[in-house]
C-alpha positions as CSV (number, residue, x, y, z in Angstrom):
1,M,0.0,0.0,0.0
2,L,1.3,3.5,-0.9
3,Q,2.0,5.8,2.0
4,T,0.8,9.3,2.2
5,K,4.2,11.2,2.4
6,E,3.8,14.6,0.8
7,T,6.3,17.1,-0.4
8,T,5.2,20.7,-1.0
9,I,7.1,23.3,-3.0
10,S,6.1,26.9,-2.6
11,L,5.7,29.4,-5.4
12,S,8.5,31.9,-5.6
13,K,6.8,35.1,-4.5
14,L,10.0,37.1,-5.0
15,K,10.1,36.2,-8.7
16,F,6.5,37.1,-9.2
17,I,7.2,40.5,-7.5
18,W,10.1,41.1,-10.0
19,V,7.9,40.2,-12.9
20,I,5.1,42.6,-11.6
21,L,7.7,45.4,-11.3
22,L,8.8,44.7,-14.9
23,A,5.3,44.6,-16.1
24,I,4.4,47.9,-14.4
25,A,7.5,49.5,-16.2
26,G,6.1,48.1,-19.4
27,V,2.7,49.7,-18.8
28,A,4.5,53.0,-18.0
29,L,6.4,52.7,-21.2
30,G,3.2,52.2,-23.1
31,I,1.6,55.2,-21.5
32,N,4.8,57.2,-22.3
33,L,4.5,56.1,-26.0
34,L,1.0,57.8,-26.1
35,S,2.7,61.1,-25.5
36,I,5.1,60.8,-28.5
37,T,4.3,63.1,-31.3
38,P,4.8,61.8,-34.9
39,H,8.4,62.4,-36.1
40,P,8.6,63.0,-39.9
41,T,12.2,61.9,-40.3
42,I,11.8,58.5,-38.6
43,P,9.5,56.3,-40.8
44,L,8.1,54.2,-37.9
45,L,7.4,57.2,-35.8
46,N,5.8,59.2,-38.6
47,S,2.3,57.8,-38.0
48,S,0.3,58.7,-34.8
49,I,-2.0,55.8,-35.4
50,F,1.0,53.4,-35.5
51,I,2.3,54.9,-32.3
52,Q,-1.1,54.6,-30.6
53,I,-1.5,50.9,-31.7
54,I,2.0,50.0,-30.4
55,A,1.3,51.9,-27.1
56,G,-2.1,50.3,-26.7
57,A,-0.7,46.8,-27.4
58,N,2.1,47.5,-24.9
59,I,-0.3,48.7,-22.2
60,L,-2.7,45.7,-22.8
61,F,0.1,43.1,-22.8
62,W,1.9,44.4,-19.7
63,G,-1.4,45.3,-17.9
64,L,-2.6,41.7,-18.3
65,A,0.8,40.5,-17.1
66,V,0.4,42.6,-13.9
67,I,-3.1,41.2,-13.3
68,F,-2.0,37.5,-13.9
69,M,1.1,37.9,-11.7
70,L,-0.9,39.5,-8.9
71,V,-3.3,36.6,-9.0
72,K,-0.4,34.1,-8.5
73,L,1.3,36.3,-6.0
74,L,-1.8,36.3,-3.8
75,D,-2.4,32.6,-4.3
76,S,-1.6,30.9,-0.9
77,R,-1.6,27.4,-2.3
78,P,1.7,25.6,-2.8
79,G,3.0,25.6,-6.4
80,L,3.6,21.9,-6.5
81,I,2.5,19.0,-4.2
82,I,4.2,15.7,-4.7
83,T,2.8,12.5,-3.1
84,E,3.1,8.7,-3.7
85,Q,-0.2,8.9,-5.7
86,G,0.9,11.8,-8.1
87,L,1.6,15.5,-8.2
88,R,-0.7,18.5,-8.1
89,D,0.4,21.4,-10.4
90,N,-0.4,24.9,-9.4
91,T,2.6,26.7,-10.9
92,A,0.8,28.8,-13.5
93,L,-2.6,30.3,-14.2
94,I,-3.4,27.4,-16.6
95,N,-2.1,24.3,-14.8
96,A,-2.7,20.6,-15.1
97,G,-4.1,20.1,-11.6
98,F,-3.7,16.6,-10.2
99,I,-1.5,14.2,-12.3
100,P,-1.5,10.6,-11.0
101,W,1.8,8.7,-11.4
102,S,-0.2,6.1,-13.4
103,D,-0.6,8.6,-16.2
104,V,3.1,9.6,-16.3
105,E,5.4,7.9,-18.8
106,A,8.5,10.0,-18.4
107,I,9.8,13.3,-16.9
108,E,12.1,15.4,-19.1
109,T,13.5,18.9,-19.5
110,R,12.8,20.9,-22.6
111,K,13.9,24.4,-23.5
112,M,12.0,27.1,-25.2
113,W,13.0,30.8,-25.5
114,R,16.0,30.3,-23.2
115,Q,13.7,28.9,-20.5
116,K,13.9,25.3,-19.3
117,Y,10.8,23.5,-18.4
118,V,10.2,20.2,-16.6
119,C,7.9,18.3,-19.0
120,I,5.6,15.6,-17.7
121,I,5.0,13.1,-20.5
122,V,1.6,11.5,-20.0
123,N,0.0,8.5,-21.7
124,N,-3.2,10.3,-22.2
125,P,-2.3,13.9,-23.3
126,E,-5.7,14.6,-24.9
127,D,-7.4,14.1,-21.5
128,Y,-5.2,16.9,-20.0
129,I,-6.1,19.2,-22.9
130,Q,-9.8,18.5,-22.8
131,K,-10.1,18.8,-19.0
132,H,-9.9,22.6,-19.4
133,T,-13.4,24.0,-19.7
134,N,-12.3,27.4,-20.8
135,S,-11.8,27.3,-24.6
136,L,-8.9,29.8,-24.5
137,A,-7.1,27.7,-21.9
138,R,-7.8,24.6,-23.9
139,R,-6.3,26.2,-27.0
140,N,-3.3,27.3,-25.1
141,V,-2.6,23.9,-23.7
142,A,-3.1,22.3,-27.1
143,K,-0.6,24.8,-28.5
144,N,1.9,23.9,-25.8
145,F,1.3,20.3,-26.6
146,K,2.4,20.9,-30.2
147,A,5.5,22.8,-29.0
148,F,6.6,20.5,-26.1
149,R,5.0,17.2,-27.2
150,T,3.2,17.2,-23.8
151,P,0.4,19.3,-22.4
152,I,2.1,19.6,-19.0
153,Q,5.1,21.8,-18.5
154,I,6.4,23.1,-15.2
155,S,8.7,26.1,-14.9
156,A,11.0,25.7,-11.9
157,G,11.4,29.5,-12.2
158,H,8.0,29.8,-10.6
159,L,9.0,27.6,-7.7
160,Q,11.4,27.8,-4.7
161,I,13.5,24.9,-6.1
162,S,16.1,24.6,-8.8
163,L,15.3,22.9,-12.0
164,L,17.7,20.0,-11.3
165,E,16.4,19.5,-7.8
166,L,12.8,19.4,-9.1
167,L,13.7,17.0,-11.9
168,S,15.5,14.7,-9.5
169,L,12.7,14.8,-7.0
170,L,10.0,14.0,-9.6
171,N,12.0,11.3,-11.3
172,N,12.8,9.7,-7.9
173,Q,9.1,9.7,-6.9
174,L,8.1,8.3,-10.3
175,K,10.7,5.5,-10.0
176,E,9.4,4.8,-6.4
177,Y,5.8,4.6,-7.7
178,Q,6.8,2.3,-10.6
179,A,8.8,0.0,-8.3
180,Q,5.9,-0.2,-5.9
181,T,3.3,-1.0,-8.5
182,E,5.7,-3.5,-10.2
183,S,6.2,-5.3,-6.8
184,Q,2.4,-5.3,-6.2
185,S,1.7,-6.8,-9.7
186,H,4.1,-9.7,-8.9
187,S,2.5,-10.4,-5.5
């Protein structure tokens, strides 16, 4: 019988604060762009409509980043909970929730845009895509599935643990689960 040992890994609140400060600076830059008057000798700055579109996109992007990061900053739940039964992902706004070890085939790292992710390779990826009831979230997870070949990616940058420590912890727990279920099937 599997025990109920649990490892919790907290979200890195300091990293969220840094991103919030960066995003606030991005909003301020967008607001500052609104005050730029067209400049006839610089082609890109010759159109007030172009400047307003860029400023508006900048304010919208960074403004949403501030909101999303504030939501995670105020989230009191652990970023990741690891047990003998599986792991519970709460590292991002769109997360996988509970992932039983029986669904996990492998745990690997993958890199995208200079950021490394722990990727949880599952035997039923479509289930993890379809479990999202919000169509925007579902499309985002499907897009990530195409990019990473798995719908579940965890950024250690959001957690109070290094990527290598997280990878080791998850792989050790997966191996322990596999050994336990293997011994039970031979009993």
